[in-house]
LUMLOMAR-145287 format. One line per field, with one value per residue: y, z, x of N, C-alpha, C in turn. Coordinates in Angstrom, 1 decimal, padded with zeros to 4 digits. Each point is the difference from the previous one (the first is absolute). Layout:
BEGIN
n_py: [Y,...]
n_pz: [Z,...]
n_px: [X,...]
ca_py: [Y,...]
ca_pz: [Z,...]
ca_px: [X,...]
c_py: [Y,...]
c_pz: [Z,...]
c_px: [X,...]
***
This chain:
BEGIN
n_py: [114.7,-000.9,-000.8,000.4,-000.2,-001.1,-000.3,000.2,-000.7,-001.0,000.1,000.0,-001.0,-000.6,000.3,-000.5,-001.1,000.0,000.1,-000.8,-000.2,-000.2,-000.6,-000.6,-000.1,-000.3,-000.8,-000.5,000.1,-000.3,-000.6,000.6,-001.2,000.4,-001.1,-001.0,-000.1,-001.2,000.3,000.8,001.1,000.3,001.1,-000.2,001.0,000.5,-001.3,000.0,001.1,-000.6,-001.2,000.6,000.4,-001.2,000.9,-000.5,-000.2,001.2,000.6,-000.7,000.3,001.2,000.0,-000.5,000.9,001.0,-000.4,-000.2,001.2,000.7,-000.6,000.2,001.2,000.2,-000.5,000.7,001.1,-000.4,-000.2,000.9,000.6,000.1,000.3,000.9,000.4,000.0,000.5,000.8,000.2,-001.0,000.2,-000.1,-000.4,-000.6,-001.1,000.1,000.3,-001.0,-000.7,000.5,-000.1,-001.2,000.1,001.2,-000.8,-000.6,001.3,-000.1,000.8,-000.4,-001.3,000.0,000.5,-000.9,-000.9,000.5,000.1,-001.2,-000.4,000.0,000.2,-000.9,-001.1,-000.1,000.4,-000.9,001.1,000.6,000.9,000.1,000.1,000.8,000.7,-000.1,000.3,000.9,000.3,-000.3,000.7,000.8,-000.2,-000.5,001.0,000.9,-000.5,-000.2,001.2,000.7,-000.6,000.1,001.2,000.1,-000.6,000.7,000.7,000.0,-000.3,-000.9,000.8,000.2,-001.4,-000.1,001.0,-000.7,-001.0,001.0,000.1,-000.3,001.1,-000.3,001.2,-000.2,-001.2,000.5,001.1,-000.7,-001.0,000.1,001.3,000.1,-001.2,000.9,000.8,-001.0,-000.8,000.8,000.2,-001.3,-000.2,001.0,-000.4,-001.2,000.4,000.7,-000.9,-001.0,000.8,000.3,-001.3,000.0,-000.7,-001.3,000.0,000.7,-000.7,-000.8,000.3,000.3,001.3,000.9,000.4,-001.3,-000.2,-001.3,-000.1,-001.2,000.5,001.0,-001.0,-000.9,001.0,000.2,-001.3,000.1,001.2,-000.5,000.1,001.0,000.2,000.7,-001.0,-000.1,001.4,000.0,-001.0,000.7,001.1,-000.7,-000.5,001.2,000.4,-001.1,000.1,001.3,-000.3,-000.9,001.0,000.9,-000.9,-000.3,001.3,000.0,-000.7,000.1,-000.2,-000.7,000.9,000.8,-000.6]
n_pz: [159.2,000.0,-000.8,000.7,001.1,-000.6,-000.4,001.2,000.4,-001.0,000.3,001.3,-000.3,-000.7,000.9,000.9,-000.8,-000.2,001.2,000.5,-001.3,-000.1,001.1,-000.4,-001.3,000.5,000.9,-001.0,-000.6,001.3,-000.3,001.0,-000.3,-000.5,000.7,-000.9,001.1,000.6,001.2,-000.4,-000.1,001.0,-000.3,-001.3,-000.5,000.3,000.1,000.7,000.7,000.1,000.2,000.8,000.3,-000.3,-000.9,000.2,001.3,000.1,-000.8,000.6,001.2,-000.4,-000.5,001.2,000.6,-000.8,000.0,001.3,000.1,-000.8,000.5,001.2,-000.3,-000.6,001.0,000.7,-000.7,000.1,001.3,000.3,-001.1,000.2,001.3,-000.3,-001.1,000.8,000.8,-000.9,-000.7,-000.9,-000.2,-001.3,000.7,000.6,000.2,-001.3,-000.3,000.7,-000.5,-001.2,000.4,000.4,-001.2,000.1,000.7,-001.1,-000.6,000.4,001.0,000.4,-000.5,000.6,001.1,-000.2,-000.2,001.0,000.7,-000.4,000.1,001.0,000.8,-000.2,-000.4,000.7,000.9,000.8,000.3,001.0,000.0,-001.3,000.1,001.1,-000.7,-001.1,000.7,000.7,-001.2,-000.5,001.1,-000.4,-001.3,000.4,000.9,-000.9,-000.8,001.0,000.6,-001.1,-000.5,001.3,-000.1,-001.2,000.5,001.0,-001.1,000.1,-001.2,000.7,001.0,-000.5,-000.1,001.3,000.4,-000.7,000.5,001.0,-000.8,001.1,-000.3,-000.7,-000.6,-000.1,-000.4,-000.8,-000.3,-000.2,-000.5,-000.9,-000.3,000.2,-000.7,-000.6,000.6,000.9,-001.1,-000.6,001.2,000.2,-001.3,000.1,001.1,-000.5,-001.1,000.7,001.0,-000.9,-000.7,001.0,000.3,-001.3,000.1,-000.2,-000.4,001.0,000.5,-000.9,000.5,001.2,000.1,-000.5,001.2,-000.3,001.2,000.4,000.9,-000.3,-001.2,000.3,000.6,-001.0,-000.8,000.8,000.2,-001.3,000.3,000.5,001.3,-000.3,001.0,-000.9,-000.5,001.3,000.0,-001.2,000.5,001.1,-000.7,-000.7,001.2,000.5,-001.1,000.0,001.3,-000.3,-001.1,000.7,000.9,-000.9,-000.5,001.2,000.2,-001.2,-000.3,001.0,000.8,000.6,-000.4,000.5,001.1]
n_px: [154.0,001.0,-000.8,-001.0,000.8,000.4,-001.2,-000.4,001.0,-000.2,-001.3,000.3,000.9,-000.9,-000.9,000.9,000.2,-001.3,-000.4,001.0,000.4,-001.3,000.0,001.1,-000.5,-001.2,000.6,000.7,-001.2,-000.2,001.1,000.6,000.6,001.2,-000.1,-000.1,-000.8,000.2,-000.5,-001.0,000.5,-000.8,-000.8,-000.2,-000.7,001.3,000.2,-001.1,000.3,001.2,-000.6,-000.9,001.2,000.4,000.3,001.2,-000.3,-000.5,001.0,000.9,-000.6,-000.1,001.3,000.4,-000.8,000.4,001.3,-000.2,-000.7,000.8,001.1,-000.6,-000.4,001.2,000.6,-001.0,000.2,001.3,000.1,-001.0,000.0,001.3,-000.2,-001.0,000.7,001.1,-001.0,-000.4,001.1,-000.1,001.3,000.5,001.1,-001.0,000.7,000.4,-001.3,-000.4,000.9,-000.3,-001.3,000.4,000.6,-000.5,-000.8,000.2,000.1,001.3,-000.3,001.2,-000.3,-001.2,000.6,001.0,-000.9,-000.7,001.1,000.3,-001.3,-000.7,001.0,001.0,-000.7,-001.1,000.9,-000.5,-000.7,000.5,-000.9,-000.1,001.4,000.0,-000.9,000.8,001.1,-000.7,-000.5,001.2,000.4,-001.0,000.2,001.1,000.0,-000.4,000.9,000.9,-000.3,-000.2,001.0,000.5,-000.4,000.4,001.0,-000.4,000.0,-001.3,000.6,-000.6,000.3,001.2,000.1,-000.5,000.9,001.0,-000.5,000.1,001.0,000.7,000.6,001.0,-000.1,-001.3,000.2,001.0,-000.7,-001.1,000.7,000.9,000.1,-001.4,000.2,000.9,-000.9,-000.2,000.0,-000.7,-000.6,000.0,-000.3,-000.9,-000.3,000.0,-000.7,-000.8,-000.1,-000.1,-000.8,-000.7,000.2,-000.3,001.1,000.0,-001.2,-000.5,001.0,-000.5,-001.2,000.5,-000.1,000.8,-000.3,000.1,-000.5,000.0,-000.9,-000.1,000.1,-000.9,-000.6,000.3,-000.3,-001.1,-000.2,000.3,-000.5,-001.1,000.2,-000.8,-000.9,000.3,000.8,000.4,000.0,000.6,000.7,000.1,000.2,000.9,000.4,-000.1,000.5,000.9,000.2,000.1,000.8,000.7,000.0,000.3,000.9,000.4,-000.1,000.6,001.0,000.8,001.0,-001.0,-000.8,001.0,000.4]
ca_py: [001.3,000.4,000.4,001.3,001.0,000.1,000.8,001.4,000.6,000.2,001.2,001.3,000.3,000.5,001.4,000.9,000.1,000.9,001.4,000.5,001.0,001.2,000.7,000.6,001.2,001.1,000.6,000.8,001.2,001.1,000.3,001.4,000.0,000.3,-001.3,-001.0,-000.9,-000.6,000.9,001.4,000.9,001.2,-000.1,001.2,-000.2,000.8,-000.8,-000.1,001.3,000.0,-000.8,000.7,001.3,-000.3,-000.1,-001.2,-001.1,000.3,-000.2,-001.4,-000.7,000.4,-000.8,-001.4,-000.2,000.1,-001.2,-001.2,000.0,-000.1,-001.3,-001.0,000.2,-000.6,-001.4,-000.5,000.2,-001.0,-001.3,-000.5,-000.7,-001.2,-001.1,-000.5,-000.8,-001.2,-000.9,-000.2,-000.7,-000.9,000.3,-000.4,000.9,000.6,-000.1,000.9,001.4,000.1,000.0,001.4,001.0,-000.2,000.0,001.0,-000.4,-001.1,000.5,000.8,001.4,000.7,-000.3,000.8,001.4,000.3,-000.1,001.3,001.1,-000.2,000.1,001.0,001.3,000.3,-000.2,000.7,001.3,000.3,000.9,-000.7,-000.3,-001.1,-001.3,-000.6,-000.5,-001.3,-001.0,-000.3,-000.7,-001.4,-000.7,-000.1,-000.9,-001.4,-000.1,000.0,-001.3,-001.1,000.1,000.0,-001.3,-000.9,000.4,-000.5,-001.5,-000.4,000.7,-000.9,000.7,-000.3,001.2,000.8,-000.6,000.2,001.4,000.1,-000.7,000.9,001.1,000.9,000.0,-000.4,001.1,000.2,-001.1,000.2,001.1,-000.1,-001.4,-000.5,000.9,000.1,-001.2,-000.1,001.3,-000.2,-000.4,001.2,000.8,-000.7,000.1,001.4,000.2,-000.7,000.7,001.3,-000.2,-000.4,001.1,001.1,-000.4,-000.6,000.7,-000.5,000.5,001.4,000.6,000.1,000.9,001.4,000.9,001.3,000.7,-000.8,-001.1,-000.6,000.1,-001.0,000.4,001.2,-000.4,-000.6,001.1,000.8,-000.9,-000.1,001.1,000.5,-001.0,000.5,-000.7,000.5,-001.1,-000.7,000.7,-000.2,-001.3,000.0,000.6,-001.0,-001.0,000.6,000.2,-001.3,-000.4,000.8,-000.6,-001.3,000.2,000.4,-001.1,-000.8,000.7,000.1,-001.3,-001.2,-000.6,-001.4,000.0,000.4,-000.9]
ca_pz: [000.6,-000.4,-001.4,-000.1,000.4,-001.1,-001.1,000.5,000.0,-001.4,-000.5,000.5,-000.6,-001.3,000.1,000.4,-001.2,-001.0,000.6,000.7,-000.8,-000.2,001.3,000.1,-000.9,000.5,001.2,-000.4,-000.7,000.9,000.7,000.0,-000.5,-001.4,-000.7,000.2,001.1,000.8,000.3,-000.3,001.1,000.0,-000.8,-000.8,-001.3,-001.1,-001.2,-000.8,-000.7,-001.0,-001.1,-000.7,-000.6,-001.0,-001.3,-000.7,000.5,-000.4,-001.5,-000.3,000.4,-001.0,-001.2,000.3,000.1,-001.4,-000.7,000.5,-000.3,-001.5,-000.5,000.5,-000.9,-001.3,000.2,000.0,-001.4,-000.8,000.6,000.3,-001.2,-000.3,001.0,-000.4,-001.2,000.3,000.8,-000.6,-001.3,-000.3,-001.3,-000.1,000.6,001.2,001.0,-000.3,000.3,001.5,000.4,-000.3,000.9,001.3,-000.1,000.8,001.3,-000.1,-000.3,001.1,-000.2,-000.5,-001.4,-000.6,000.0,-001.0,-001.3,-000.2,-000.2,-001.3,-001.2,000.1,000.3,-000.8,-001.5,-000.4,000.6,000.7,001.2,001.3,000.6,-000.7,000.2,001.3,-000.1,-000.7,000.8,001.1,-000.5,-000.2,001.3,000.6,-000.8,000.5,001.2,-000.4,-000.7,000.9,000.9,-000.7,-000.5,001.0,000.3,-001.2,000.0,000.9,-000.5,-000.8,-001.2,-000.4,000.2,-001.2,-001.1,000.2,-000.3,-001.5,-000.6,000.2,-000.9,000.4,-000.9,000.7,000.8,001.2,000.9,000.6,000.9,001.0,000.6,000.3,000.9,001.4,000.8,000.4,000.6,001.1,-000.6,-000.6,001.0,000.5,-001.0,000.0,001.2,-000.1,-001.0,000.5,001.0,-000.7,-000.8,000.9,000.7,-000.9,-000.1,-001.0,-001.3,000.0,000.1,-001.4,-000.8,000.5,-000.6,000.7,000.3,000.1,000.8,000.8,001.5,000.5,-000.5,000.7,001.4,-000.1,-000.3,001.2,000.9,-000.5,000.5,001.3,000.9,001.1,000.0,-001.0,-000.7,000.9,000.1,-001.2,000.0,001.0,-000.7,-001.0,000.7,000.5,-001.2,-000.4,001.0,-000.2,-001.2,000.3,000.9,-000.9,-000.8,001.0,000.3,-001.2,-000.7,000.9,-000.4,-000.4,-001.3,-000.9,000.1]
ca_px: [000.3,001.3,-000.1,-000.7,000.9,001.0,-000.6,-000.1,001.3,000.4,-000.8,000.6,001.2,-000.3,-000.5,001.1,000.9,-000.7,-000.4,001.1,000.8,-000.8,000.0,001.3,000.1,-000.9,000.7,001.2,-000.4,-000.3,001.3,000.5,001.4,000.2,000.4,-001.0,000.4,-001.1,-001.2,000.3,000.3,-000.8,-001.2,-000.1,-000.7,000.6,000.3,-001.3,-000.1,001.0,-000.5,-001.1,000.6,000.9,-000.7,000.4,-000.9,-001.4,-000.1,000.2,-001.3,-001.1,000.3,-000.3,-001.5,-000.5,000.4,-000.6,-001.4,-000.2,000.4,-001.0,-001.2,000.3,000.1,-001.3,-000.6,000.6,000.0,-001.3,-000.5,000.9,-000.3,-001.3,000.1,000.7,-000.8,-001.3,000.2,001.1,000.5,001.4,000.9,-000.6,001.0,001.1,-000.4,-000.1,001.4,000.5,-000.5,000.6,001.5,000.7,000.3,000.9,001.3,000.5,-000.3,001.2,000.1,-001.1,000.4,001.1,-000.7,-000.8,000.9,000.7,-000.8,-001.1,000.5,001.1,-000.3,-001.2,000.1,-001.3,000.2,000.2,-001.3,-000.6,000.7,-000.4,-001.4,000.0,000.7,-000.8,-001.1,000.5,000.0,-001.3,-000.8,000.0,-000.8,-001.3,-000.4,000.0,-001.1,-001.3,-000.1,-000.4,-001.4,-000.9,000.0,-001.1,-001.3,-000.9,-000.3,-001.4,-000.8,000.2,-000.7,-001.4,-000.3,000.0,-001.2,-001.1,000.2,001.1,001.2,001.3,000.5,-000.9,000.3,001.3,000.0,-001.0,000.0,001.4,000.8,-000.5,000.3,001.4,000.4,001.0,001.3,000.5,000.5,001.2,001.1,000.4,000.8,001.3,000.8,000.4,001.1,001.2,000.5,000.5,001.1,001.0,001.4,000.9,-000.4,000.0,001.3,000.5,-000.9,000.0,001.0,000.1,-001.2,-001.2,000.3,-001.0,000.3,001.0,001.3,000.4,000.3,001.3,001.0,000.2,000.7,001.3,000.8,-000.5,-000.4,-000.9,-001.3,-001.0,-000.6,-000.9,-001.3,-000.7,-000.5,-001.2,-001.2,-000.5,-000.7,-001.3,-000.9,-000.5,-001.0,-001.2,-000.7,-000.6,-001.2,-001.1,-000.5,-000.7,-001.2,-000.9,-000.1,000.3,001.2,-000.2,-000.5,001.1,001.1]
c_py: [000.5,000.4,001.3,001.1,000.2,000.8,001.5,000.7,000.3,001.2,001.3,000.3,000.5,001.4,001.0,000.2,001.0,001.4,000.7,001.1,001.3,000.8,000.7,001.2,001.1,000.6,000.9,001.3,001.2,000.3,001.4,000.1,000.3,-001.3,-001.0,-001.0,-000.5,-000.7,001.5,000.8,001.2,-000.3,001.3,-000.4,000.7,-000.9,-000.1,001.4,000.1,-000.7,000.8,001.3,-000.3,-000.2,-001.2,-001.2,000.2,-000.3,-001.5,-000.8,000.3,-000.9,-001.5,-000.3,000.0,-001.2,-001.2,-000.1,-000.2,-001.3,-001.1,000.1,-000.6,-001.5,-000.7,000.0,-001.1,-001.4,-000.6,-000.7,-001.2,-001.2,-000.6,-000.9,-001.3,-001.0,-000.4,-000.9,-000.9,000.3,-000.4,001.1,000.7,000.0,001.0,001.5,000.3,000.1,001.4,001.1,-000.2,000.1,001.1,-000.4,-001.2,000.4,000.8,001.5,000.7,-000.2,000.8,001.5,000.3,-000.1,001.2,001.1,-000.1,000.3,001.1,001.4,000.4,000.0,000.9,001.4,000.4,000.8,-000.8,-000.4,-001.1,-001.3,-000.6,-000.6,-001.3,-001.1,-000.5,-000.7,-001.4,-000.7,-000.2,-001.0,-001.5,-000.1,000.1,-001.3,-001.1,000.0,-000.1,-001.4,-001.0,000.3,-000.5,-001.5,-000.5,000.6,-001.0,000.8,-000.4,001.2,000.9,-000.5,000.2,001.4,000.2,-000.6,000.9,001.3,001.0,-000.2,-000.4,001.2,000.3,-001.1,000.3,001.1,-000.2,-001.3,-000.4,000.9,000.1,-001.2,-000.2,001.3,-000.2,-000.4,001.2,000.9,-000.6,000.2,001.4,000.3,-000.6,000.7,001.4,-000.1,-000.4,001.1,001.1,-000.4,-000.5,000.8,-000.5,000.5,001.5,000.6,000.1,001.1,001.4,000.8,001.3,000.8,-000.8,-001.3,-000.5,-000.1,-001.1,000.3,001.2,-000.3,-000.6,001.0,000.8,-000.8,-000.1,001.1,000.5,-001.2,000.5,-000.7,000.5,-001.1,-000.9,000.7,-000.2,-001.4,-000.2,000.6,-000.9,-001.1,000.4,000.2,-001.3,-000.5,000.7,-000.5,-001.3,000.2,000.5,-001.1,-000.9,000.6,000.0,-001.3,-001.2,-000.7,-001.5,000.0,000.4,-001.0,-001.4]
c_pz: [-000.5,-001.5,-000.2,000.4,-001.0,-001.2,000.4,000.0,-001.4,-000.5,000.5,-000.6,-001.5,-000.1,000.4,-001.1,-001.0,000.5,000.6,-000.7,-000.2,001.3,000.2,-000.8,000.6,001.2,-000.4,-000.7,001.0,000.8,-000.2,-000.5,-001.5,-000.8,000.4,001.1,000.7,001.2,-000.2,001.3,-000.1,-000.9,-000.9,-001.3,-001.2,-001.2,-000.9,-000.7,-001.1,-001.2,-000.8,-000.6,-001.1,-001.4,-000.8,000.3,-000.5,-001.5,-000.3,000.4,-001.0,-001.3,000.2,000.0,-001.4,-000.8,000.5,-000.4,-001.5,-000.5,000.4,-000.9,-001.3,000.1,000.1,-001.4,-000.9,000.5,000.2,-001.3,-000.4,000.9,-000.4,-001.2,000.3,000.8,-000.8,-001.3,000.0,-001.4,000.0,000.5,001.3,001.1,-000.2,000.3,001.5,000.6,-000.3,000.9,001.4,000.1,000.8,001.4,000.0,-000.3,001.1,-000.3,-000.6,-001.5,-000.8,-000.1,-001.0,-001.4,-000.3,-000.3,-001.4,-001.2,000.1,000.2,-001.1,-001.5,-000.4,000.6,000.6,001.2,001.3,000.6,-000.8,000.1,001.3,-000.1,-000.7,000.8,001.2,-000.5,-000.3,001.3,000.6,-000.7,000.6,001.3,-000.4,-000.7,000.9,000.9,-000.7,-000.7,001.0,000.4,-001.1,000.0,000.8,-000.4,-000.9,-001.2,-000.6,000.2,-001.2,-001.2,000.1,-000.4,-001.5,-000.6,000.2,-000.8,000.4,-000.9,000.8,000.9,001.2,001.0,000.8,001.1,001.1,000.7,000.5,001.0,001.4,000.8,000.3,000.5,001.0,-000.6,-000.7,001.0,000.6,-001.0,-000.1,001.2,-000.1,-001.1,000.4,001.0,-000.7,-000.8,001.0,000.7,-000.9,000.0,-001.2,-001.4,-000.1,000.0,-001.5,-000.8,000.4,-000.6,000.7,000.1,000.2,000.8,000.7,001.4,000.4,-000.5,000.7,001.4,000.0,-000.2,001.3,001.0,-000.3,000.6,001.4,000.9,001.2,000.0,-001.0,-000.7,000.9,000.2,-001.3,-000.1,000.9,-000.7,-001.0,000.6,000.5,-001.2,-000.5,000.9,-000.2,-001.2,000.3,000.9,-000.9,-000.8,000.9,000.2,-001.2,-000.7,000.9,-000.5,-000.5,-001.4,-001.1,-000.1,000.2]
c_px: [001.4,000.0,-000.6,001.0,001.1,-000.5,-000.1,001.4,000.5,-000.8,000.6,001.3,-000.2,-000.5,001.1,001.0,-000.6,-000.1,001.2,000.7,-000.9,-000.1,001.3,000.1,-000.8,000.6,001.2,-000.4,-000.2,001.3,000.4,001.4,000.1,000.4,-001.1,000.4,-001.2,000.6,000.4,000.2,-000.9,-001.2,-000.1,-000.8,000.6,000.3,-001.3,-000.2,001.0,-000.5,-001.1,000.4,000.9,-000.7,000.4,-000.8,-001.4,-000.2,000.1,-001.2,-001.1,000.2,-000.4,-001.4,-000.6,000.3,-000.7,-001.5,-000.3,000.4,-000.9,-001.3,000.2,000.1,-001.4,-000.7,000.6,-000.2,-001.4,-000.7,000.8,-000.3,-001.4,000.1,000.7,-000.8,-001.3,000.1,001.2,000.5,001.5,000.9,-000.4,001.1,001.2,-000.4,-000.1,001.4,000.6,-000.5,000.6,001.5,000.7,000.4,001.0,001.5,000.5,-000.2,001.2,000.1,-001.1,000.3,001.0,-000.6,-000.8,001.0,000.7,-000.8,-001.1,000.6,001.1,-000.3,-001.2,-000.1,-001.4,000.4,-000.1,-001.4,-000.8,000.7,-000.3,-001.4,-000.1,000.6,-000.9,-001.3,000.3,000.0,-001.4,-000.9,000.0,-000.8,-001.5,-000.5,-000.2,-001.2,-001.3,-000.2,-000.5,-001.5,-000.9,000.0,-001.2,-001.3,-000.7,-000.4,-001.4,-000.9,000.1,-000.8,-001.5,-000.5,000.0,-001.2,-001.3,000.2,001.1,001.2,001.3,000.5,-000.8,000.3,001.3,000.0,-001.1,-000.1,001.4,000.6,-000.6,000.4,001.4,000.6,001.1,001.3,000.6,000.6,001.3,001.2,000.5,000.9,001.4,000.9,000.5,001.1,001.3,000.6,000.7,001.3,001.2,001.3,000.8,-000.3,000.1,001.4,000.6,-000.8,-000.1,001.1,000.1,-001.3,-001.3,000.4,-001.2,000.4,001.0,001.5,000.5,000.4,001.4,001.1,000.3,000.8,001.5,000.9,-000.4,-000.3,-000.8,-001.3,-001.0,-000.6,-000.9,-001.3,-000.8,-000.5,-001.2,-001.2,-000.6,-000.7,-001.3,-000.9,-000.5,-001.1,-001.3,-000.8,-000.6,-001.2,-001.2,-000.6,-000.8,-001.4,-001.0,-000.2,000.1,001.2,-000.2,-000.5,001.0,001.1,-000.5]
***
């Protein structure tokens, strides 16, 4: 009995540690004061109206969404065939190639960002948006590789061989046998890559420029000069949007099948 009470207490403390800051941010976003405080005083929705009326936040959010979606799509196009080849075939240098695909998550983001700024932007003069896309694609590929590699490790390639013996081509097997069996892994990898791209700060700080910014960097710039509940309101909107996306996934795919 004492052991079960102790586990219950630890569980409550963990949930409080995880959810407590989110509740504080949400409560502070409705405060009627001109400074960020908890508990808030009064009730107002003006900070939400201010967020929705600020073109800088809207443009930055649009850029973040575009970069996150496109970089994830490119990561899937590059990472999916690579993961399949690494699981399906044995060849010389396989471990080195796999390490190269996973290396972006092993390098500190500050170092990777500086390298991107030094060579991709400064040397090759790549514009800001393509530079952001390249950088966030590098971040997304390891997530795609790791999730899909794990899924393919449990896949029975004898099914593909049986289809081939019946006349199916490699391309047909890939699109009609392999992909349908790893749909949940592809969805999980896409979600992880999009979230990581949308929330990235360290790499994006080196690749953004005048007139083009992503939402996390725009939020940091705003906090540097303002201390009102606007950021709390924006953070609350992002939390609500995230919960809405997770609810849609649960209703359509099921969270267990994805994660």
